[in-house]
C-alpha positions, 0 to 999 in steps of 0.5 A: 322372890321379894314380896310386893308389900314387903318393902313397905312394911319394912321401910322404916327398919331398912333405913336404920339397917343401912347404917348397921351393915357397913363393913368395918374399915381398917385403921388408917393413919391420916394427918389431921386437917385444920378446923374452922368452927362456924358460929352456928351453935346459937342459931335458932332452929325452926321447931314448929311442926305445922307446915303451910300447904303449897298452893296448887298452881291455877293451871296444871301442865299437860304431859305434852307440855312437860320437857325432857325424856324419860329412860325406862327399864323392867320390861321387854323393849323399853328404852326411852320415851317422851313424858307422854309415853310415846316411845323414842327408842326401843331396846332390842327385843331379847333384852331386859334393861336395869339401871337407866342412867342419863349423861348430865347434859341429857345427850346420852343414856346408858342401861345395863342388860344382865341375866343372873341365870346366864353365866358371863352375861352382862352388856351395857347399852349406850344410846344417842338421845338425838339419833337413837343409835346405840352401841354395846360393850361387855361388862366386867361385873354385874354393875348396880350403879352408874354415875356420869362425870359432869363432863360426859367423858366417864362413868363410875361403875360400881359392882360386886368386888372382892372385899364388897364393892368394886369401882370401874371407870368407863367411857361414855359408851360403856367401854372400860376407860381404865384397867384399874379397879378400886375395892372397898367394903362400902363405897360411895362417891361424888363427882366434881361439878364441871370437872373430873375429880372424884371424891371417894368415901370408901369404908370410913375414909375420905379420898380424892382422885384427881384423875379417874384414870389413875385410881391408884393415886388418891389423896387422903382427906381424913377418916370421918367415919360412917355417919353419912354415905355419899359426900355431896360436892358443893357447886362452884367451890372446891368443898364438899359436904360430909358428916364426921363422928366425934366423941360429942356426937355427929357433926355436919362438915364443909371440907375443902378438898385441896386444903383439908380445911373444915367448917363445922356446921353444927350437929346431925343425928344418926346416919344422914343423907345429904343433897346440896342445892344446885346453887350451892347455897343450902343443903337438905339434910335427912337426919338418921336414927338416933344412937338408940335406934329410935326412928322418931328421929328428932333428937331434942337433946340437941336443940340445933337439929330442927327435925328429921329433915331440915334445910341448912344454909351452908354459909351461916349454918341456919336451919329450917324445918322441912318435916318432922318425918324421915325422908327415904329420898330427897331431890332438888329441882333443877332451878333449886326452887323445889324439893321432892321427898319420898316419905311414909304415908300418913295414917299407918298405911303400908305405902309411901308418898311424894311430898313437894316442898317450896318456900316452906310450904308442902304438897302431898301427891298421894299414896302409892306402892313403889315397885319392888325394883324401884324400892330394892335397887334405888329407894333403899340405897337412895342416900348412898347413890343420891347424885345420879338417879333423877325423878324430877322433870327438868322443869320441876313440874312433875315426877316419875317413878315405878310404882303400883297405884291404889287400884293395883296397876303396876307401871311407870307413872308421871305425877304432875304438880297440882294434878289429882292423880298420876298418869300411867305412861308405860310398862316397866318398873324403873324410870328416870327423867333426863336432865334437860 
């Protein structure tokens, strides 16, 4: 049984370990793609560590004012609720859900019900948000990640496979949409915004599946290596953001998935996390450990790496320092005006804290301990599966999480921007907000 404080003590080591536990890929020969260098090497980077404080809003919204719904898991009879904690849909009494996931339009949520002590167990529940009606489907395997397509017709479902990880494509009710499965040692993916193309980072290779129902036919896009985990599609384009491993170090690359043309946006350090803003203009890049394993992270031998966590303009390559501290989680608000980061709490305490970034200013929401399930199943793998879970409220006014507050009380908490303390709204250990 995972001890409660273990995730917090090992958190810095966990981030480093993620880059070291990938399965080595087989050698695959792909034709080289053309490369266009962006003129970013001379771009000055922000190096000041003094970040202004975010001004607390004069009026802090109430729980009743927050928009959207919340999908909850980790305790009996949880399902979906309003931000106040008022239950909208209650799961059947015999279930104990995990993997709460929303369709991107918020019209449906899915959950996974699985008992590891019962052979052959595993069911997917698909719930209509408007009516609370639900259906169930037998699962092929004990899934640990769901990612919905932007059109809402499909879910990518990852679970244990013969070589490490397997991908199945499900329909919106959780039923298999195809008989095909795809296997890999390590597996990360990103759906095309507004479409059904699926970008796959399998082991060290990058591939494009134009038809999610035909996973056997994939177009190779090279071997960028494992200096990144999940690719990040750039909205409004046919391009994605990745990182490549070269003899000169790791580089941030914008790649056209149709032509293979690449734009070099400069160096990155270690294994990086990537989150593109909703308007596609910039990206949050969380630099990983340097080659020597030093988690101080800011690689001062490379002047254009601004710090551990930085924002990079995807047109010019210009960089803005967000934080000298590593981020375990990062997520843009729906309108792209704010970022929420999960960082190690200051002062050497065994805890973490949400940090809000807006226009170069920062606000700390206070220390907490993540629930074991939230840390083990989500925080630890945040950069691998970053595009699906959502802690931001749709209006960017609050975050939701499974945690244990300073008084030792576990549960689901909502922390409103500017509020001194979070509000406990429910039992459970994992929760995510609907997109709208």
